[in-house]
C-alpha positions as a printed NumPy array, in Angstrom:
array([[ -3.75 ,  14.99 ,   0.187],
       [ -4.001,  17.136,  -2.782],
       [ -7.507,  16.097,  -4.354],
       [ -7.126,  17.76 ,  -8.092],
       [ -7.455,  14.6  , -10.705],
       [ -5.063,  15.963, -13.379],
       [ -2.194,  14.814, -11.268],
       [ -0.174,  11.69 , -12.729],
       [ -0.182,   8.207, -11.453],
       [  3.219,   6.977, -10.348],
       [  4.413,   3.253, -10.779],
       [  7.562,   1.546,  -9.759],
       [  9.278,  -1.951, -10.089],
       [ 13.005,  -3.277, -10.026],
       [ 12.701,  -3.732, -13.81 ],
       [ 10.663,  -4.603, -16.771],
       [  7.872,  -6.31 , -15.068],
       [  5.997,  -3.706, -13.747],
       [  5.979,  -2.398, -17.445],
       [  3.101,  -4.862, -17.604],
       [  0.947,  -3.254, -15.169],
       [  1.796,   0.198, -16.714],
       [  1.054,  -0.836, -20.169],
       [ -2.498,  -2.246, -18.667],
       [ -3.304,   0.859, -16.795],
       [ -2.379,   2.932, -19.863],
       [ -4.874,   1.11 , -22.118],
       [ -7.635,   1.148, -19.585],
       [ -6.931,   4.78 , -18.579],
       [ -5.333,   6.442, -21.651],
       [ -6.308,  10.022, -20.708],
       [ -4.007,   9.704, -17.3  ],
       [ -0.452,  10.554, -17.243],
       [  2.028,   8.179, -15.753],
       [  5.446,   8.518, -14.205],
       [  7.449,   5.385, -14.254],
       [ 10.351,   4.13 , -12.07 ],
       [ 12.298,   0.876, -12.747],
       [ 15.04 ,   0.536, -10.282],
       [ 17.014,  -1.305, -12.693],
       [ 20.403,  -0.769, -10.407],
       [ 18.869,  -2.91 ,  -7.849],
       [ 17.176,  -5.446,  -9.799],
       [ 16.113,  -8.372,  -8.751],
       [ 14.326,  -7.203,  -5.803],
       [ 13.513, -10.854,  -4.93 ],
       [ 17.243, -11.725,  -3.944],
       [ 17.2  ,  -8.67 ,  -1.699],
       [ 16.587,  -8.466,   2.009],
       [ 13.428,  -6.893,   3.386],
       [ 15.549,  -4.234,   4.706],
       [ 17.08 ,  -3.359,   1.298],
       [ 13.807,  -3.879,  -0.241],
       [ 11.811,  -1.225,   2.142],
       [ 14.714,   1.43 ,   1.471],
       [ 14.377,   1.356,  -1.876],
       [ 10.725,   1.215,  -2.073],
       [ 10.639,   4.398,   0.267],
       [ 13.085,   6.326,  -1.352],
       [ 11.312,   5.991,  -4.725],
       [  7.794,   6.549,  -3.236],
       [  8.946,   9.854,  -1.936],
       [ 10.514,  10.64 ,  -5.132],
       [  6.952,   9.901,  -7.183],
       [  5.33 ,  11.929,  -4.333],
       [  7.572,  14.982,  -4.901],
       [  6.647,  14.567,  -8.708],
       [  3.106,  15.52 ,  -7.648],
       [  1.813,  12.056,  -8.215],
       [ -1.78 ,  11.438,  -6.876],
       [ -1.506,   7.765,  -6.72 ],
       [  1.675,   5.125,  -6.529],
       [  1.203,   1.744,  -7.707],
       [  3.757,  -0.976,  -6.45 ],
       [  3.816,  -2.81 ,  -9.627],
       [  6.172,  -5.378,  -7.854],
       [  4.952,  -8.526,  -5.867],
       [  8.245,  -8.624,  -3.793],
       [  7.985,  -4.976,  -2.826],
       [  4.111,  -5.238,  -2.448],
       [  4.722,  -8.082,   0.039],
       [  7.58 ,  -6.419,   2.152],
       [  6.697,  -2.488,   1.73 ],
       [  3.193,  -2.163,   1.257],
       [  2.116,  -2.011,   4.95 ],
       [  4.834,   0.466,   5.971],
       [  4.556,   2.706,   2.783],
       [  0.698,   3.068,   3.784],
       [  1.74 ,   3.977,   6.98 ],
       [  4.389,   6.514,   6.008],
       [  2.745,   8.142,   3.171],
       [ -0.663,   7.056,   3.315],
       [ -1.557,  10.583,   4.31 ],
       [ -0.224,  12.142,   1.053],
       [ -0.763,   9.692,  -1.685],
       [ -3.067,   6.66 ,  -2.586],
       [ -1.01 ,   3.709,  -2.607],
       [ -2.106,   0.322,  -4.517],
       [ -0.225,  -3.038,  -4.385],
       [ -0.364,  -5.714,  -7.001],
       [ -1.379,  -8.613,  -4.293],
       [ -4.683,  -7.65 ,  -3.149],
       [ -6.342,  -7.213,  -6.283],
       [ -5.436, -10.535,  -7.558],
       [ -6.465, -12.292,  -4.041],
       [ -9.624, -10.737,  -4.367],
       [-10.136, -11.912,  -7.986],
       [ -9.484, -15.604,  -7.074],
       [-11.827, -15.572,  -4.022],
       [-14.67 , -13.855,  -6.052],
       [-13.961, -15.777,  -9.145],
       [-12.462, -19.054,  -8.522],
       [-12.356, -20.26 ,  -5.197],
       [-12.309, -23.014,  -4.129],
       [-10.233, -24.012,  -7.17 ],
       [ -6.785, -25.575,  -6.364],
       [ -4.53 , -22.783,  -6.67 ],
       [ -0.631, -22.446,  -7.302],
       [  1.443, -19.441,  -6.417],
       [  4.933, -18.735,  -8.415],
       [  6.991, -15.844,  -7.467],
       [ 10.41 , -14.591,  -6.198],
       [ 12.104, -16.037,  -3.147],
       [ 11.19 , -13.169,  -1.102],
       [  7.619, -13.179,  -2.334],
       [  7.071, -17.052,  -1.523],
       [  9.023, -16.765,   1.828],
       [  6.598, -13.654,   2.935],
       [  3.538, -16.356,   2.18 ],
       [  1.308, -13.007,   1.403],
       [ -0.774, -14.888,  -1.296],
       [ -1.263, -17.939,   0.805],
       [ -2.094, -16.293,   4.047],
       [ -4.758, -13.379,   2.77 ],
       [ -6.516, -16.287,   0.766],
       [ -6.764, -18.466,   3.718],
       [ -7.798, -15.72 ,   6.046],
       [-10.927, -15.289,   3.856],
       [-10.902, -19.066,   2.871],
       [ -9.553, -21.232,   5.433],
       [-10.202, -24.581,   3.557],
       [ -8.39 , -22.94 ,   0.344],
       [ -6.   , -25.28 ,  -1.17 ],
       [ -2.759, -23.093,  -1.921],
       [  0.685, -24.336,  -3.129],
       [  3.586, -21.833,  -3.62 ],
       [  6.777, -22.384,  -5.159],
       [  9.925, -20.032,  -5.579],
       [ 10.821, -19.655,  -9.413],
       [ 14.003, -17.223,  -8.84 ],
       [ 15.426, -18.083, -12.414],
       [ 12.334, -16.637, -14.138],
       [ 13.026, -12.872, -13.666],
       [ 16.845, -12.815, -14.462],
       [ 15.865, -15.061, -17.423],
       [ 13.469, -12.466, -18.553],
       [ 15.82 ,  -9.666, -17.798],
       [ 18.492, -11.097, -20.201],
       [ 15.993, -11.635, -22.893],
       [ 15.613, -15.256, -22.795],
       [ 12.011, -15.644, -23.534],
       [ 10.14 , -17.41 , -26.473],
       [ 13.103, -20.026, -26.766],
       [ 14.241, -23.469, -25.675],
       [ 16.067, -22.145, -22.793],
       [ 12.929, -20.296, -21.212],
       [ 10.843, -23.325, -22.052],
       [ 12.769, -25.567, -19.865],
       [ 13.223, -23.393, -17.372],
       [  9.415, -23.123, -17.057],
       [  8.783, -26.678, -17.404],
       [ 11.584, -27.608, -14.934],
       [  9.732, -25.437, -12.305],
       [  6.213, -26.416, -13.156],
       [  6.625, -29.99 , -13.345],
       [  6.82 , -30.252,  -9.747],
       [  3.888, -31.598,  -7.829],
       [  1.611, -30.077,  -6.805],
       [  1.903, -27.388,  -9.321],
       [  1.467, -30.003, -12.343],
       [ -2.175, -30.394, -11.274],
       [ -3.461, -27.058, -10.006],
       [ -6.674, -25.697, -11.373],
       [ -5.504, -22.149, -11.475],
       [ -2.171, -20.323, -11.088],
       [ -1.273, -16.993,  -9.639],
       [  1.451, -15.188, -11.57 ],
       [  3.136, -13.739,  -8.151],
       [  5.776, -11.643, -10.055],
       [  4.872,  -8.605, -12.633],
       [  7.646, -10.064, -14.787],
       [  5.78 , -13.15 , -15.4  ],
       [  3.056, -12.106, -17.699],
       [  5.682, -11.532, -20.531],
       [  5.783, -15.36 , -20.416],
       [  2.516, -16.007, -19.675],
       [  1.715, -17.628, -23.002],
       [  4.369, -20.256, -22.286],
       [  3.093, -20.935, -19.052],
       [ -0.25 , -21.216, -20.461],
       [  0.991, -23.723, -23.045],
       [  2.678, -26.234, -20.469],
       [ -0.919, -26.476, -18.93 ],
       [ -2.361, -26.945, -22.598],
       [ -4.102, -23.84 , -22.134],
       [ -6.701, -25.632, -19.768],
       [ -6.348, -23.579, -16.671],
       [ -6.828, -20.007, -15.714],
       [ -3.515, -17.907, -15.325],
       [ -3.742, -15.005, -13.076],
       [ -1.609, -12.019, -13.72 ],
       [ -1.833,  -8.89 , -11.973],
       [ -1.489,  -6.527, -14.814],
       [ -5.104,  -6.201, -16.232],
       [ -6.932,  -6.936, -12.564],
       [ -4.672,  -4.305, -11.107],
       [ -5.656,  -1.793, -13.893],
       [ -9.333,  -2.301, -13.072],
       [ -8.876,  -1.71 ,  -9.21 ],
       [ -6.728,   1.484,  -9.991],
       [ -9.554,   2.74 , -12.275],
       [-12.094,   1.749,  -9.265],
       [-10.153,   3.321,  -6.807],
       [ -9.332,   6.718,  -8.431],
       [-13.189,   6.673,  -9.387],
       [-14.32 ,   6.349,  -5.671],
       [-11.905,   9.079,  -4.617],
       [-12.951,  11.377,  -7.384],
       [ -9.707,  11.547,  -8.768],
       [-10.044,  10.066, -12.246],
       [ -9.029,  12.215, -15.179],
       [-11.011,  12.145, -18.247],
       [ -9.617,  15.082, -20.53 ],
       [ -7.169,  14.912, -22.997],
       [ -4.278,  12.42 , -23.732],
       [ -2.106,  11.559, -21.172],
       [  2.008,  12.054, -20.944],
       [  4.079,   9.694, -19.541],
       [  7.617,   9.795, -18.528],
       [ 10.04 ,   6.778, -17.721],
       [ 13.085,   6.757, -15.167],
       [ 15.561,   4.295, -14.673],
       [ 18.038,   3.743, -11.951],
       [ 20.561,   2.523, -14.511],
       [ 20.   ,   2.415, -18.073],
       [ 19.915,  -1.108, -19.861],
       [ 19.406,  -1.864, -23.249],
       [ 16.757,  -4.496, -22.773],
       [ 14.778,  -2.163, -20.646],
       [ 14.746,   0.278, -23.594],
       [ 13.918,  -2.507, -25.985],
       [ 10.984,  -3.964, -23.944],
       [  9.51 ,  -0.456, -22.964],
       [  9.205,   0.46 , -26.494],
       [  7.603,  -2.983, -27.198],
       [  4.883,  -2.277, -24.555],
       [  4.136,   0.963, -25.54 ],
       [  4.565,   0.554, -29.457],
       [  6.942,   3.479, -29.725],
       [ 10.447,   4.517, -28.916],
       [ 10.469,   5.795, -25.268],
       [ 12.976,   8.321, -23.83 ],
       [ 14.611,   6.963, -20.724],
       [ 15.77 ,   9.494, -17.953],
       [ 18.591,   7.882, -15.756],
       [ 18.157,   8.934, -11.96 ],
       [ 19.83 ,   7.878,  -9.59 ],
       [ 17.926,   8.614,  -6.209],
       [ 20.771,   6.947,  -4.312],
       [ 23.993,   9.054,  -4.941],
       [ 23.824,  11.006,  -1.915],
       [ 23.643,   7.903,   0.495]])
């Protein structure tokens, strides 16, 4: 593994959700350069088979390694639950790999346990049960309640946020017991921080809502510092790739980074 710290951080997701993580990393580490890959041609990952998700994740990770990234952040809960261990086994000698689940679980265990906690995410993430398993491995008495909320990602990707439609969908999901009475809620998808305020409003801002963005950004800094890979000079440059161009991705990415971004379309699968 190359050790020079001035190499970029690679971040990938199926769409705009990972931008919440990328933005948080950039805020905490402005000197770092970043290469983001949004696999918009295959979103949402939550509806795909584990085999397909792993295939996408492996190809993207190899691409980011070839771009000389020192770290790859899997900025997607679905890909983290399905592909993190296989990616570590396959690429761990070449690059640092970070998922978005472990830092959130650690935060809950350190700061909120034994609070009654809910988890919402895609079908694939909830089916894998990764949050519940990891929490109960460390706290067998933990009360964890999970619910798949599959409409939220396509709703966000289509731009239905901060309106009556999104409020109705959020209310329909969270009104189900036992989510209605949890003391903390884990947003088990990196898209969901975009509607975090609406979710908080449902609970009258009375419970802690855990999203991975800020928590993962802190973990990234700690890992880079521990590995002596933190870059502290100059102003980092960022490059954004997408596997298929969408106007909404361009709009949201510009909103997060407060400037118009140049998106580079790249089909990593055109040769099979």
